[in-house]
C-alpha positions in Angstrom: 98.0 96.3 104.3 95.7 96.0 101.3 95.9 92.8 99.3 97.2 93.6 95.8 97.3 91.4 92.7 100.8 90.9 91.4 101.6 92.2 87.9 102.6 88.8 86.5 102.4 85.2 87.6 106.1 85.2 87.9 106.3 88.5 89.8 108.6 87.1 92.5 111.3 85.9 90.1 111.2 89.1 88.0 111.5 91.2 91.1 114.5 89.0 92.6 116.1 88.8 89.1 115.9 92.6 88.8 117.3 93.2 92.3 120.2 90.9 91.6 121.2 93.2 88.7 121.6 96.1 91.0 125.3 96.5 91.5 124.8 99.2 94.2 122.9 96.7 96.5 125.7 94.2 95.9 128.3 96.7 96.8 126.8 97.6 100.1 125.9 94.0 101.0 122.1 94.3 100.8 119.8 91.5 100.2 116.1 91.0 99.2 114.6 89.0 102.1 110.9 89.1 101.3 108.7 89.6 98.2 105.0 89.8 98.2 102.5 91.6 95.9 103.0 95.2 96.9 105.5 94.6 99.6 109.3 94.0 99.6 111.9 93.8 102.4 115.6 94.6 101.8 118.1 93.8 104.8 121.6 95.2 105.2 123.9 93.9 107.8 126.1 96.5 109.7 129.4 97.0 108.2 132.0 99.7 108.8 132.2 100.2 105.0 128.7 101.9 105.1 129.2 104.1 108.2 129.6 107.9 108.6 132.0 109.7 110.9 130.1 108.9 114.0 129.9 105.1 113.4 126.3 105.1 112.3 125.2 103.7 109.0 125.2 106.6 106.6 121.9 108.3 105.8 122.6 107.9 102.0 122.9 104.1 102.5 119.8 104.0 104.7 118.1 106.1 101.8 119.4 103.7 99.2 117.8 100.6 100.8 114.6 102.4 101.4 114.3 103.6 97.9 115.0 100.2 96.7 112.5 98.5 99.0 109.7 100.9 97.8 110.6 100.7 94.2 110.5 97.0 94.1 107.2 96.9 96.2 105.7 98.8 93.2 107.5 96.7 90.7 105.8 93.6 92.0 102.5 95.0 90.7 103.7 96.1 87.2 103.2 94.0 84.1 106.1 92.3 82.5 106.6 94.8 79.7 107.3 97.8 82.1 110.0 98.7 84.6 110.2 101.3 87.5 112.0 104.5 88.3 111.8 106.7 91.3 110.1 110.0 90.8 110.3 111.4 94.2 110.8 110.4 97.8 111.0 112.2 101.3 112.8 110.5 104.0 112.6 111.4 107.8 115.5 110.0 109.8 114.0 109.4 113.2 117.0 107.7 115.1 120.6 106.7 114.2 120.9 103.6 111.9 122.9 101.4 114.1 121.9 97.9 113.2 123.2 95.3 113.8 121.1 94.9 110.8 118.9 97.4 108.9 115.5 96.3 107.3 113.7 98.4 104.9 110.0 97.4 104.5 108.5 98.9 101.3 104.6 98.7 100.9 102.5 100.1 98.2 99.8 102.6 99.4 98.2 103.3 96.2 99.0 101.7 92.8 98.4 103.6 89.6 98.7 103.5 85.8 101.5 106.0 85.7 102.4 106.7 89.3 102.4 104.5 92.4 102.7 105.8 95.9 104.7 103.7 98.6 105.6 104.0 102.2 108.9 102.6 103.6 109.8 101.9 107.1 113.5 101.3 107.9 114.3 99.5 111.2 117.3 98.8 113.3 116.9 95.0 113.8 118.4 93.4 116.9 119.9 89.9 116.8 116.7 88.6 118.5 114.7 90.0 115.6 113.2 93.0 117.7 112.9 96.1 115.5 113.1 99.8 116.2 112.0 102.4 113.6 114.9 104.5 112.4 113.5 106.1 109.3 110.2 106.6 107.3 109.9 107.4 103.6 106.9 108.5 101.3 107.8 107.7 97.8 106.4 108.0 94.3 107.3 105.7 91.6 106.9 105.9 87.8 106.1 103.1 85.4 108.6 103.2 82.6 107.8 101.4 79.4 107.2 99.4 77.6 110.6 98.7 78.7 111.8 95.5 80.2 114.7 95.5 82.7 118.1 95.0 81.3 118.8 91.2 81.1 115.1 90.4 80.4 114.0 89.4 76.9 111.9 92.0 75.2 
């Protein structure tokens, strides 16, 4: 991965604070486990509440954590006076999302002044930490602003 410069000195706090305001992620039990400039990981433990009729984690839930990981990977590179919104993403579901934990790893491919392109890999993570790819995403994020996130001064 290319080394990126963060959008502000306090990028990690800003990113984690913004994630904490996402009620959808709280609802499904997702947590932000890693934040670096241009790279974010979101983890989701297996729970029956997020499954579909075959007992796999629902594709919509897999998509939600992937979208969030990519969005926040881009957000780490944005200055403090702007926010992020997803403009587009394409997901390939490669294997059933079974867990016991899903981990979405979002990485910036190309940052831009208006649009940023990210790639996200979603893994089934075993208890011993081994990962098996279950989904791949290509995503375009838009800078929105000047507009601080809700809850930030501005």
